[in-house]
C-alpha positions in Angstrom: -6.0 12.0 36.6 -8.2 9.1 37.6 -10.7 8.8 40.4 -8.6 6.3 42.2 -4.9 5.9 43.1 -3.7 2.5 44.1 -0.4 1.9 45.9 1.2 -1.5 45.7 4.0 -2.2 48.2 5.7 -5.4 47.2 8.6 -7.4 48.6 9.1 -9.2 45.3 9.8 -8.0 41.8 6.5 -7.5 39.9 5.8 -7.0 36.2 5.1 -3.2 36.6 4.4 -2.5 33.0 1.8 -5.2 32.8 0.2 -4.1 36.1 0.1 -0.5 34.9 -1.7 -1.6 31.7 -4.2 -3.5 33.8 -4.7 -0.4 36.0 -5.2 1.9 33.1 -8.0 -0.4 31.8 -9.8 0.1 35.1 -9.2 3.9 35.3 -6.8 3.5 38.2 -3.5 5.3 38.7 -1.1 2.6 40.0 2.0 3.3 42.0 4.4 0.4 42.7 6.9 0.7 45.5 9.3 -2.1 46.4 9.4 -2.6 50.2 13.2 -1.9 50.3 12.5 1.6 48.7 9.6 2.6 50.9 11.8 3.7 53.8 14.0 5.8 51.6 11.0 7.4 49.9 9.4 8.2 53.2 12.6 9.8 54.5 12.4 12.0 51.3 8.8 12.9 52.1 7.5 11.3 48.9 4.1 12.8 48.6 2.3 9.9 46.9 3.5 7.5 49.6 2.6 10.0 52.4 -0.9 10.5 51.0 -1.5 6.8 50.7 -0.3 6.0 54.2 -1.9 9.0 56.0 -5.2 9.2 54.1 -5.6 5.9 52.2 -7.4 2.7 52.9 -5.7 -0.6 53.2 -7.2 -3.2 50.9 -4.8 -6.0 51.7 -1.6 -6.3 53.7 -0.2 -9.8 53.6 3.3 -8.7 54.6 2.2 -6.7 57.6 4.1 -3.5 56.9 1.4 -0.8 56.6 1.3 -0.1 60.4 5.0 0.3 60.5 5.1 2.6 57.5 2.3 4.7 58.9 4.2 5.2 62.1 7.3 6.1 60.1 5.3 8.6 58.0 4.0 10.3 61.2 7.5 10.5 62.5 8.9 12.0 59.2 6.1 14.5 58.9 6.6 15.7 62.5 10.4 15.9 62.1 10.0 17.9 58.8 7.2 20.0 60.3 4.9 19.4 57.4 1.2 18.6 57.2 -1.4 17.8 54.5 -3.5 20.7 53.3 -5.9 21.1 50.4 -2.9 22.3 48.3 -0.6 19.5 49.2 2.1 19.0 51.8 3.1 22.3 53.4 5.2 23.5 56.3 3.4 23.7 59.6 3.7 27.3 60.9 3.5 28.0 64.6 3.1 31.3 66.3 
């Protein structure tokens, strides 16, 4: 419901509750994904993660995983035959 969504992909445990409270103060919707869960979520076509990787802007990537996750999200969307529309992720129809 905010103007901004922020995805934090982390390799370490972070105090999610404290981060969410900080984000709420700034009017940001914060989504925290542990790196070990990112692959699983992508395989399940997690829409928040797909949106962030396909359309989002990288603010900082000190662990160098964004490019790998973007490639995986492209592979997953192609395999599932889905694409982003104004209404969300939908099946791609071909004639």
